[in-house]
LUMLO-859122 format. One line per field, with one value per residue (C-alpha): residue number from 1; x, y, z. Coordinates in Angstrom, 3 decimals. Layout:
num = c(NUM, ...)
X = c(X, ...)
Y = c(Y, ...)
Z = c(Z, ...)
//
This chain:
num = c(1, 2, 3, 4, 5, 6, 7, 8, 9, 10, 11, 12, 13, 14, 15, 16, 17, 18, 19, 20, 21, 22, 23, 24, 25, 26, 27, 28, 29, 30, 31, 32, 33, 34, 35, 36, 37, 38, 39, 40, 41, 42, 43, 44, 45, 46, 47, 48, 49, 50, 51, 52, 53, 54, 55, 56, 57, 58, 59, 60, 61, 62, 63, 64, 65, 66, 67, 68, 69, 70, 71, 72, 73, 74, 75, 76, 77, 78, 79, 80, 81, 82, 83, 84, 85, 86, 87, 88, 89, 90, 91, 92, 93, 94, 95, 96, 97, 98, 99, 100, 101, 102, 103, 104, 105, 106, 107, 108, 109, 110, 111, 112, 113, 114, 115, 116, 117, 118, 119, 120, 121, 122, 123, 124, 125, 126, 127, 128, 129, 130, 131, 132, 133, 134, 135, 136, 137, 138, 139, 140, 141, 142, 143, 144, 145, 146, 147, 148, 149, 150, 151, 152, 153, 154, 155, 156, 157, 158, 159, 160, 161, 162, 163, 164, 165, 166, 167, 168, 169, 170, 171, 172, 173, 174, 175, 176, 177, 178, 179, 180, 181, 182, 183, 184, 185, 186, 187, 188, 189, 190, 191, 192, 193, 194, 195, 196, 197, 198, 199, 200, 201, 202, 203, 204, 205, 206, 207, 208, 209, 210, 211, 212, 213, 214, 215, 216, 217, 218, 219, 220, 221, 222, 223, 224, 225, 226, 227, 228, 229, 230, 231, 232, 233, 234, 235, 236, 237, 238, 239, 240, 241, 242, 243, 244, 245, 246, 247, 248, 249, 250, 251, 252, 253, 254, 255, 256, 257, 258, 259, 260, 261, 262, 263, 264, 265, 266, 267, 268, 269, 270, 271, 272, 273, 274, 275, 276, 277, 278, 279, 280, 281, 282, 283, 284, 285, 286, 287, 288, 289, 290, 291, 292, 293, 294, 295, 296, 297, 298, 299, 300, 301, 302, 303, 304, 305, 306, 307, 308, 309, 310, 311, 312, 313, 314, 315, 316, 317, 318, 319, 320, 321, 322, 323, 324, 325, 326, 327, 328, 329, 330, 331, 332, 333, 334, 335, 336, 337, 338, 339, 340, 341, 342, 343, 344, 345, 346, 347, 348, 349, 350, 351, 352, 353, 354, 355, 356, 357, 358, 359, 360, 361, 362, 363, 364, 365, 366, 367, 368, 369, 370, 371, 372, 373, 374, 375, 376, 377, 378, 379, 380, 381, 382, 383, 384, 385, 386, 387, 388, 389, 390, 391, 392, 393, 394, 395, 396, 397, 398, 399, 400, 401, 402, 403, 404, 405, 406, 407, 408, 409, 410, 411, 412, 413, 414, 415, 416, 417, 418, 419, 420, 421, 422, 423, 424, 425, 426, 427, 428, 429, 430, 431, 432, 433, 434, 435, 436, 437, 438, 439)
X = c(32.121, 29.645, 27.234, 24.144, 22.531, 19.345, 16.883, 13.453, 10.370, 6.673, 4.422, 0.658, -2.557, -6.026, -9.654, -13.036, -16.639, -19.555, -23.199, -26.136, -29.768, -32.221, -29.853, -31.024, -28.666, -25.002, -22.085, -18.412, -15.879, -12.209, -8.891, -5.276, -2.201, 1.144, 4.717, 7.573, 11.281, 11.956, 10.635, 12.131, 11.870, 8.576, 6.982, 7.108, 3.513, 0.228, -3.453, -5.549, -9.336, -12.039, -15.827, -18.292, -22.079, -24.573, -28.330, -29.963, -32.961, -34.391, -35.249, -37.476, -41.233, -41.624, -39.231, -39.661, -41.102, -40.341, -40.389, -37.692, -35.379, -34.092, -31.459, -30.198, -27.556, -26.169, -22.700, -20.578, -17.148, -14.178, -10.760, -7.138, -4.210, -0.477, 2.686, 6.215, 7.812, 11.310, 14.564, 15.757, 18.099, 16.743, 16.587, 20.353, 23.183, 25.698, 29.393, 31.067, 34.746, 37.146, 40.461, 43.353, 47.107, 49.955, 53.524, 52.434, 50.799, 47.063, 44.847, 41.093, 38.953, 35.263, 32.585, 28.825, 26.742, 25.127, 21.731, 21.583, 19.532, 16.330, 15.600, 12.007, 10.477, 6.900, 3.976, 2.542, -1.231, -4.084, -7.631, -10.260, -13.980, -16.090, -19.760, -21.190, -24.292, -24.840, -27.973, -29.453, -32.236, -34.605, -34.634, -30.864, -30.069, -28.235, -26.026, -24.088, -21.714, -20.800, -18.206, -17.160, -14.148, -11.760, -8.356, -6.180, -2.613, -0.462, 3.161, 4.256, 7.474, 9.469, 13.086, 13.869, 16.858, 19.006, 21.437, 24.884, 26.266, 24.775, 27.343, 24.703, 22.345, 19.082, 17.054, 13.880, 11.263, 7.583, 6.735, 3.579, 0.107, -1.871, -5.540, -7.197, -10.815, -12.272, -15.192, -15.394, -18.279, -18.972, -22.010, -22.632, -25.487, -26.877, -28.824, -29.318, -29.992, -31.311, -30.616, -28.318, -27.201, -25.816, -24.260, -22.581, -21.104, -19.221, -18.244, -15.834, -14.869, -12.560, -11.455, -9.026, -7.849, -4.620, -3.040, -0.444, -2.083, 0.857, 4.633, 7.438, 7.123, 4.045, 6.027, 6.647, 9.702, 11.081, 14.185, 12.003, 9.323, 6.542, 3.968, 1.011, -2.261, -0.713, -0.098, 3.042, 4.459, 4.503, 6.561, 7.967, 9.698, 9.563, 6.494, 7.457, 5.146, 7.024, 10.180, 11.263, 10.447, 12.306, 9.598, 10.171, 13.914, 13.690, 11.589, 13.843, 16.880, 15.379, 15.772, 19.239, 17.956, 17.801, 15.198, 15.208, 15.754, 13.243, 10.584, 9.294, 6.639, 7.588, 5.197, 5.420, 5.964, 9.238, 11.056, 13.533, 13.366, 14.477, 14.318, 12.633, 9.802, 9.135, 8.938, 5.499, 3.809, 3.154, 1.209, 1.352, 1.720, -1.461, -4.486, -7.616, -9.711, -9.535, -12.147, -12.766, -15.472, -15.555, -17.936, -18.503, -20.751, -21.655, -23.647, -24.180, -20.649, -18.863, -17.655, -16.031, -14.556, -12.894, -11.725, -11.329, -9.280, -8.685, -6.556, -6.945, -5.448, -1.903, 1.368, 4.516, 8.205, 8.758, 12.310, 12.161, 12.016, 15.294, 17.092, 17.269, 20.890, 21.019, 24.837, 24.644, 27.705, 26.004, 23.026, 19.857, 16.154, 14.653, 12.459, 10.706, 13.409, 13.326, 15.084, 14.326, 12.779, 10.909, 9.543, 8.649, 7.427, 8.464, 12.255, 14.983, 17.423, 20.463, 23.606, 26.965, 28.180, 25.431, 24.964, 21.576, 23.089, 23.890, 20.801, 18.705, 15.394, 16.027, 14.177, 10.932, 10.880, 10.509, 6.912, 3.966, 0.263, 0.075, -3.682, -4.672, -7.394, -6.606, -8.005, -6.196, -7.507, -9.638, -10.408, -12.469, -13.207, -15.133, -16.405, -16.402, -19.720, -20.173, -20.079, -16.553, -15.446, -16.686, -14.593, -11.576, -12.906, -13.360, -16.288, -15.440, -13.042, -12.507, -10.250, -9.353, -7.271, -6.464, -4.514, -3.207, -2.391, -4.028, -4.796, -4.366, -5.538, -3.153, -1.531, 1.930, 2.694, 4.174, 4.111, 1.915, 1.676, 0.736, 4.509, 4.804, 7.295, 10.219, 11.409, 13.124, 11.031, 8.083, 4.547, 4.399, 1.542, 0.932, -1.089, -1.857, -3.761, -4.697, -6.824, -8.600, -9.707, -11.533, -11.675)
Y = c(18.001, 15.132, 13.743, 11.568, 14.105, 15.667, 18.086, 19.192, 20.674, 21.031, 23.585, 23.139, 24.750, 23.337, 24.162, 22.553, 23.667, 21.209, 22.109, 19.733, 20.717, 18.082, 15.308, 16.062, 18.660, 18.283, 20.570, 20.352, 23.046, 22.590, 24.209, 23.716, 25.851, 24.072, 25.259, 22.941, 23.587, 21.182, 23.655, 26.868, 30.360, 31.965, 28.561, 26.970, 27.806, 26.682, 26.617, 23.471, 23.955, 21.283, 21.197, 18.320, 18.558, 15.748, 15.312, 12.513, 11.889, 9.252, 12.023, 13.781, 13.324, 11.562, 8.750, 8.620, 5.293, 3.557, -0.218, -1.056, 1.958, 2.443, 5.128, 7.125, 9.841, 11.742, 13.280, 15.683, 16.965, 18.940, 19.332, 20.201, 18.307, 18.873, 16.837, 17.935, 14.471, 15.429, 14.907, 17.769, 20.179, 19.290, 23.040, 23.301, 22.235, 20.184, 19.493, 16.095, 15.507, 14.162, 12.687, 14.247, 14.180, 16.291, 15.049, 12.258, 14.789, 14.440, 17.481, 17.943, 18.648, 19.249, 19.176, 19.430, 16.453, 14.459, 15.805, 19.562, 21.659, 23.447, 26.767, 26.857, 23.776, 24.215, 22.126, 19.372, 19.960, 17.463, 18.710, 16.033, 16.047, 13.224, 12.284, 9.430, 7.744, 5.570, 3.441, 0.777, -1.527, -4.250, -3.836, -3.221, -6.451, -4.721, -1.651, -0.113, 2.757, 4.100, 6.802, 8.358, 10.655, 12.664, 13.861, 16.236, 16.615, 19.486, 20.517, 16.933, 16.574, 14.186, 13.320, 14.272, 12.742, 15.187, 14.732, 13.901, 16.608, 19.089, 18.004, 16.578, 13.618, 14.594, 17.296, 17.379, 19.548, 20.457, 19.043, 17.796, 16.878, 13.673, 12.794, 9.928, 8.964, 6.173, 4.424, 2.519, 0.277, -1.632, -3.840, -5.664, -8.141, -10.237, -12.938, -15.111, -13.828, -16.578, -17.739, -20.592, -19.454, -16.133, -15.223, -11.910, -11.116, -8.056, -7.271, -4.455, -3.178, -0.377, 0.911, 3.749, 5.258, 7.193, 9.152, 11.831, 14.921, 17.334, 17.114, 19.571, 21.092, 18.926, 15.909, 12.408, 11.932, 8.565, 8.748, 8.914, 6.567, 9.200, 9.288, 11.626, 9.692, 6.765, 6.028, 7.378, 3.825, 1.834, -0.773, 0.686, -1.843, -3.909, -6.107, -9.785, -11.760, -15.050, -16.733, -16.788, -20.250, -22.279, -21.538, -17.788, -17.859, -15.578, -12.980, -13.116, -12.486, -9.127, -8.047, -9.586, -12.508, -16.301, -18.930, -19.281, -15.558, -13.327, -11.972, -8.497, -6.495, -3.933, -1.299, 1.165, -1.376, 0.280, -2.975, -2.497, -2.397, 0.823, 2.031, 5.246, 3.841, 0.318, 0.499, 0.979, 1.091, -2.592, -2.123, -0.859, -2.340, -0.414, -2.778, -2.128, -3.089, -4.917, -6.465, -8.720, -10.993, -11.684, -14.158, -14.803, -17.736, -19.071, -22.221, -23.098, -23.284, -23.312, -20.187, -19.744, -16.712, -16.432, -13.648, -13.930, -11.160, -10.307, -7.750, -7.683, -5.985, -5.233, -6.283, -7.171, -7.702, -11.292, -11.825, -15.589, -15.107, -13.205, -16.237, -18.004, -18.163, -18.897, -19.176, -21.999, -20.717, -21.035, -22.880, -21.211, -21.862, -24.733, -23.030, -23.999, -22.721, -23.040, -25.768, -27.084, -30.143, -28.028, -24.973, -23.031, -19.447, -18.877, -18.514, -18.188, -20.883, -21.552, -19.962, -20.159, -17.034, -14.775, -14.156, -12.634, -9.179, -9.257, -11.127, -8.880, -7.812, -10.042, -7.657, -8.332, -11.827, -10.617, -9.294, -11.302, -10.854, -10.085, -10.592, -12.941, -14.109, -15.773, -17.150, -14.667, -15.644, -18.369, -19.228, -21.972, -22.028, -24.009, -22.569, -25.142, -25.693, -23.517, -26.520, -27.390, -23.781, -23.640, -26.714, -24.587, -21.681, -19.751, -17.788, -18.692, -21.050, -21.351, -23.445, -22.097, -22.793, -20.039, -19.853, -17.111, -17.225, -20.613, -20.783, -18.642, -18.549, -16.904, -17.357, -17.445, -20.946, -21.504, -17.817, -15.378, -12.191, -10.141, -10.099, -7.945, -9.991, -10.260, -13.757, -12.806, -12.830, -14.699, -14.621, -17.371, -19.704, -19.483, -21.703, -20.736, -22.715, -21.387, -21.630, -18.530, -18.534, -15.748, -15.860)
Z = c(11.047, 11.192, 13.751, 13.983, 16.314, 14.922, 16.444, 15.233, 16.838, 16.097, 17.780, 17.422, 18.536, 17.908, 18.600, 17.941, 18.122, 18.226, 17.701, 18.150, 17.673, 18.957, 17.902, 14.366, 12.900, 13.799, 13.033, 13.906, 13.031, 13.820, 13.084, 13.946, 13.470, 13.100, 12.868, 11.907, 12.245, 9.345, 6.784, 5.467, 6.890, 5.906, 5.246, 8.694, 9.693, 8.159, 9.159, 8.667, 8.842, 8.916, 8.906, 9.251, 8.979, 9.554, 9.307, 11.279, 9.033, 11.353, 13.860, 11.342, 11.796, 8.449, 9.507, 13.283, 14.380, 11.071, 11.630, 9.105, 9.197, 12.735, 12.184, 9.186, 9.229, 6.222, 6.536, 4.511, 5.441, 4.190, 5.701, 5.065, 6.556, 6.294, 6.056, 6.989, 6.689, 5.614, 7.443, 9.623, 7.833, 4.378, 3.762, 4.108, 1.846, 3.800, 3.463, 3.518, 4.110, 1.503, 2.727, 0.793, 1.071, -0.271, -0.126, 2.211, 4.534, 5.141, 4.681, 5.158, 2.132, 1.780, -0.872, -1.089, -0.038, -2.863, -1.720, -2.075, 0.351, -0.623, 1.086, -0.217, 1.448, 2.658, 3.898, 1.743, 1.776, 1.357, 0.737, 1.420, 0.700, 2.118, 1.758, 3.808, 5.121, 8.202, 8.455, 10.727, 9.512, 10.660, 14.425, 14.554, 12.736, 9.875, 10.123, 7.277, 6.637, 3.202, 2.497, -0.795, -0.733, -2.852, -1.684, -3.662, -2.408, -3.622, -3.081, -2.467, -0.483, -2.645, -3.280, -6.850, -8.615, -10.545, -13.450, -12.083, -14.348, -11.882, -9.292, -6.934, -7.224, -5.473, -3.735, -1.621, -3.349, -3.246, -6.650, -8.266, -7.109, -6.672, -6.454, -4.598, -5.262, -3.209, -1.626, 1.659, 2.644, 5.845, 6.500, 9.773, 10.110, 12.954, 11.061, 14.122, 17.664, 19.899, 23.419, 22.392, 18.931, 17.684, 14.369, 13.609, 10.205, 8.911, 5.320, 4.473, 1.038, -0.027, -3.388, -3.998, -7.274, -6.931, -9.756, -10.255, -11.731, -11.918, -12.251, -12.848, -16.327, -16.967, -18.240, -16.911, -14.689, -15.800, -13.591, -10.482, -11.833, -11.818, -14.586, -14.927, -14.723, -12.806, -9.099, -7.469, -7.238, -10.492, -12.326, -15.540, -17.768, -20.936, -21.362, -21.564, -23.847, -23.757, -25.011, -28.658, -30.017, -32.662, -35.227, -34.627, -35.334, -38.383, -36.564, -33.493, -35.697, -36.743, -33.115, -32.750, -30.685, -30.830, -29.905, -26.126, -25.510, -23.739, -26.099, -25.217, -27.000, -29.643, -28.314, -31.196, -33.984, -34.951, -35.607, -32.765, -28.974, -27.310, -23.710, -24.812, -26.939, -25.686, -21.913, -20.386, -16.989, -16.291, -13.074, -9.528, -6.038, -5.183, -5.215, -7.264, -4.256, -0.951, 1.276, 4.243, 5.603, 9.356, 10.982, 14.667, 15.658, 19.098, 19.829, 23.453, 24.893, 21.532, 19.732, 16.320, 14.542, 11.138, 8.822, 5.059, 3.469, -0.184, -2.014, -5.771, -8.795, -7.648, -9.210, -7.318, -8.016, -6.922, -5.640, -6.179, -9.967, -9.690, -8.228, -11.615, -12.775, -16.520, -16.454, -13.907, -12.018, -8.635, -7.277, -8.507, -8.336, -10.296, -12.879, -16.093, -18.475, -22.253, -24.210, -27.725, -26.056, -23.495, -25.365, -22.211, -22.228, -18.613, -18.398, -21.066, -22.080, -19.892, -21.284, -19.559, -21.372, -20.050, -16.318, -15.613, -15.237, -18.958, -20.136, -22.344, -20.707, -17.679, -15.350, -17.236, -15.686, -12.128, -12.140, -10.883, -10.195, -6.480, -6.095, -3.295, -0.967, 2.329, 5.541, 7.729, 11.172, 12.711, 16.337, 17.923, 21.619, 24.202, 27.474, 30.225, 32.009, 35.061, 37.388, 36.195, 36.485, 40.076, 40.902, 39.952, 42.034, 38.779, 37.390, 33.795, 32.022, 28.269, 26.026, 22.607, 19.500, 17.021, 13.793, 11.509, 7.785, 7.545, 3.814, 0.720, -2.869, -5.333, -8.742, -7.135, -5.805, -2.345, -1.454, 0.435, -1.704, 1.362, 1.966, -1.183, -3.244, -0.822, 0.035, 3.294, 6.491, 4.947, 6.308, 8.932, 9.763, 13.496, 15.847, 19.425, 22.028, 25.430, 28.533, 29.889, 33.505, 35.321, 39.111)
//
């Protein structure tokens, strides 16, 4: 009747053709044909083509031998990829057992699983167009790569929640479409290249704009948290603007609240707060942009490497804010809560009659700006002089000390937002020292 055993298979065939004319005009054509047992009959197979063309401008007569521009290549590509990431047997409706008894005699009973099967599942398809340029300048001292892309994904394989009145709670469907527009930039420079000193630096930058472009019936799906024009993962809630203060007692009373309660914005100015009209998309865990700066420096026998990393523009649900217990029944976090003598705008007044599960708009407290910059890695090393290495019968010996997650800059105190808001399994600061010997 039930088992954890699952079986699925994927059969693929692929081919690729490359053409190169004088290292100047480049063409690559590829295609693959995939069949997945996870999808429904008649929809198991799909073809995924791809084409990439490039023009190495630096091989043209008008640029050959240029002192400042060593290599330039323009690229343009288009391709289709597929996704069949659903659990095996998602096309089938399953039964689950219900223990029953009649006159003290047990009898087996069965009903449909809470997730109904879908016999029309097919491949999720992503169509990507990419334009890029690679260039090398100044006697190979600076190299850069720039890519601009657009990906449109259709027939998304998503779990859709259904009204419980239907008798089931969810179904896997090909619903909706998304679009990703982005840019990726990488620049590597060698400012110093001398016998005793070298310096290599790399900057990377990426920015992606994701949005849902289509949903079932062309309307937002609030139950699943999907909104047209926004990323597929968002925070949808009331917008906290502070705590009701003593001087605002009359205004708070219009909303049935008291000074010290959570003050949320009346989005439509209707004079009352409702779940339908006054919740908005507050933000997304998707960053606006991310970037990194890596430096590698050597001076004689010393070497140093460090990476700065930043991710900006994302919001997170911070679990620590949810540990405040306004009823004071158990130990909770020490927060800046409101009292008449401490008119805070951070957390509401303590109230023994209201555990947080009953506190109006309590969930609006848990969001935080997840933007951060951090010193992700750093390493310093010293290579022992050759004469000392030879005393150890070694060709090379090096001491080093490295660290990870060494420093961070963020609006959230005592927390590394790269963890994403969870307070379990925090990001750890790690130090490692070692001795490398080559014989």
